[in-house]
C-alpha positions, 0 to 999 in steps of 0.5 A: 500500500502506498502512503503507510506512515510510521510514526513514533519510537520504532525500537524493537519493531519489525519494519519492512519496506520495499524500494524506498523509505522517506524520513521527514523532519518537521519544523515544530514551529510550524507543523506538528508531526501528528498533523502531517501523519494525518494529512498523508493518511487522508491523501493515501485514503483518497488516492491523492498520493497515487497520482504522484507516483512512478508506477511500473509494478509497485507504486513509488513516490520519489523524494523529489515528488514528495517535496513538491506535494502541496501541504495545507498548513493551518496555524499550530493551534488549529493543527493541535485542535484538529488532532485533539478532535480526531483522537476524540472521534476515534475513541468514540468510534472504537467505543461504538464498535465495541458496543456494536460487536457486543450487541451483535454477539448478544443477539446471536447468543439469544438466537441460539437459546 
């Protein structure tokens, strides 16, 4: 898959990559790493990165193309707010998924008794 992002401390992790691996250092005065990770995640999900790739067998995003990608850069306060809200949404989504799975299991058990 093109656009997978590794973020954080990767000590004692098995990491595999093919063809190339790009490391991006952010200027913390203007960009949070979490915002950049989410940006690339969204771009990957929507196919925004695939248009920028060289593709013969496996999609490859060159460092040159990576540097040319447009990056919407709201103020740090908005980036941080976006990440906080996104984390809250993910927590709620996980809770709802767990409740849904539990309800599904309960209904199936009820059906069998």
